[in-house]
N, C-alpha and C positions, 0 to 999 in steps of 0.2 A: 819829207818836204809838203810843205802847204802850199797849195796853187789857186789862184784866182781865174779862171775860164771864164771871158766875157764875151755876148754877143750882142753887138750894139746892130737892130735890125731895122727899118721903114717906120714901126710902129711903136716898136720894144725895145728893151733891154733885160738880156739873160741872163745869168752866172750862175757857173757853178763853184762853189769851194771844195778842195779835194785835198785830201790828205794821205798819204800815200795809198793815191790812186781810189780811191772810197770817196765818194762822195759825202760830206760831213754836212750841206748846207749847199738851199738851190732857193734861187727866186724871178718871177720874171714880170715885170712893169711896161706899163704905156709909157713913153715917153714925153708925149704929145710933140713932135716934134722939135724938143729940145734934150735930145741924149746928153747932150754934156754937164745942163742942169740938172739933172738927173744923177749924173754919175756925182756930181761936187755934192748934192746930199748924201750920197753912199760912200763917201770915200773917206769917212772920219769913221765909220762901222769897217770898213774895211783896214783902215792901221789898226785895230784892235787883236788883227786876226794872226800878228807875228809873220805875214804871207812872206813867199821865200822868190816865187812868181808869178808874172801875169801873160794869159794868152789871150790874145785879142783879133778878134773879126767886128769889123764894120764895113758898111755898104754907103756909111754918111760921105760928104761931099771932101775936099782939102783942107777946107777953112772947118770944119767941123771937127775931123781926126785930126786935126793940131791942137786943137782947145783939149780933146778928149786923151791924146799923149801927154799933154803939159799938165793936166789934172793927176793923171797915172805918174808921171814923175816924181807927185809928193808923197809916192809909196816907197822910193827909194832901192827898189829890186828891180831885177830886169824883165822889161815888157815884151813878147813876142809878138810881133802885128804879122798876122798873115798877107801874104801877097799870091797874088795868084801865077803859078809857073808852067812855061810850056812842057816840061818835065819834073816831075816831083815824085820819090818815095814808088817809082813803076810806073806813075800814072799820066798817061799822054794829052794833055790839051787838044780837044778838038776844034779849038776856034784859030783863025787864019792871025787874028792878031789875039793872044791871052790875058792881055790888058784887059778888053772891053768884057770878058767874062764876068758876073758878079762874084765875091768872094765866098760868099752864100752859096751861089751854086757848088763852085767849086770847092771847097772843104763840105757840101753832102754826096759829091759825086768821091772826093777821097777817102769820107770816111766807110763808103761800101765796095770800093775797083781796091779791093786787093786780092784774088782771086786770078791767074790768068785766063782760064776758062770757062771764066761764067758770065753772064749778059745781066745787065739791071736796067731798070728805066726807075730811074726815080723822080718822083712827083713830090714840091712843096707845093702846099693848097695852104698859102698864106696870101699877103697883101698882091701878089700876082701867083697865078699857076703855072710853075714852071715844071717843064718837064727834060728831063736829061736820059741819053743813051750813053751806056758804057758796055763796049764789048772787049772783054776782057781786063786788060788797062789804058785800054784806049777810049776818051771819050769822043762821042761821034757827033755833039752839038745838041741842041732839044729845041723845043720851041717856050714860047713866051706868053701865056694869052691872059687877060681880066679874070682876073677873082670873079666867085657870085656876086659880091658887093658891088665889086665895082660898074658891074654889065647892069645890077638893078639902077644904081645909081646915075646911068647913062641913058637910061632908058627913062627914067624920070626925068632927066633934066631935057632931055631932046626929043620927047613926046607931048603936043600939046594935049591938055583935058585930058593926061591921062594921071590919079594917085594910085602910088604905090607904096602902102605901109609897109615897115619891115613885118615880115613874116617868117616860117621854117621853110630852108631848105629839107624838105625830105622825102617827096614824093613825085612821081614818074608820070602816072597818071593822067590823061589831058584836064586840063581846069576845068571847071564849070563856072569860073569867075576872072572876071580880070587880075586880080591877087594871083592866085592858083598858075592860073598860064604862064605870068609871068616868070612866079618862081620855078614853077617843074619846067618849062622849057629851057630857062635857062641853066639848069643844071642837069635837063637831057643833053644838052647842048656840050658843055664842058665833058661829061661821062663818055658819051660820042667819039670824041677826041680822044681820050685815052683808049677806049676799047679800039680807034683807027689805027693808032700810033704800036698798040700791044699786038695788031694782028697782024702790021705789015712787019714789027721786029718783036717776036718771041723774048720774055725774059723775067726775070724774079721782077715782081711789081714793088718798090718801097717808096711807102707815103710819110709824108712827115709834113708838119706846121700843124695849124689850129683846129683846121677841118678834114683832116687826115682819117678820121673815126668818122665823119658822115659819108665821105667816097668811097669809103672801104665796104661798108654796107651796101654799096648798089655793085662792088667790082668782085665780090668774092669768089665768081667762078676762076678769077687770076690769082685767088690764095695771095694776097698783098699782107704784104709786114709792116707793121706801123713801129717808125721810128721816130718817138717824138721827140728827140735832141740831137738825131743825126748831124746838127753841124756841130754842136759843141764834142761829138766824137771824133769829126773829122779836123775839130781844130786839138784836138790832142793827137791826133795821129801827125799832125804837120807839126807840132811841136818837136814829135820823138823822133820824127826825123830831120830837122832841124840841122844836127851837124854834117851831116852824109852830103847833103845839097845845097845848102845856101848857107855862106859865110857871113 
């Protein structure tokens, strides 16, 4: 079977095409806050691929999701739209109200929570920095922080007289000018948070998202595992267990 796996995030659309579980095509594009329009531009290409099934993860609101599903209906094939479940494939959601947990975080947890006696700390280094803790197949909840760039933007907007151009987040030594002090300080703050979490909850560290390699180089003592496509792996896991758990 040939399948489309579609991840629609806050800022970009990412997809895999698989055939017999092998990735034969993949791409990621910024959707500029209009994911349905970007999908509409891709749908003609998808129609030429003779697809059998679509797996969809979307963090968009109800209106955007309805439009996205309407566009995918044009493929005339089954669409599996992933939704957070209180219990699924052995995983127990740690939120009191599972529907409040983002589907992106839940699928990332679902992708790794396959062993009953392993602890994991899953960190997504994307638009926000999210931290989720898993003990066996019990999701314990987590933390959400502004990412590097959101923190920098907030500082620019709320501090008079300070101008902070783009610069690399790379060093942790004390900055010897304002630009470096800001960048080094923001990175240090996020890394310190991660180290505090891992001190309190020793676990296998799994990093995903665009800034995962940056954080990994500063977290080497924790032997981080980088999984650039963790969400799509979780989406596949969701689809594989669908008949057993959700009608």
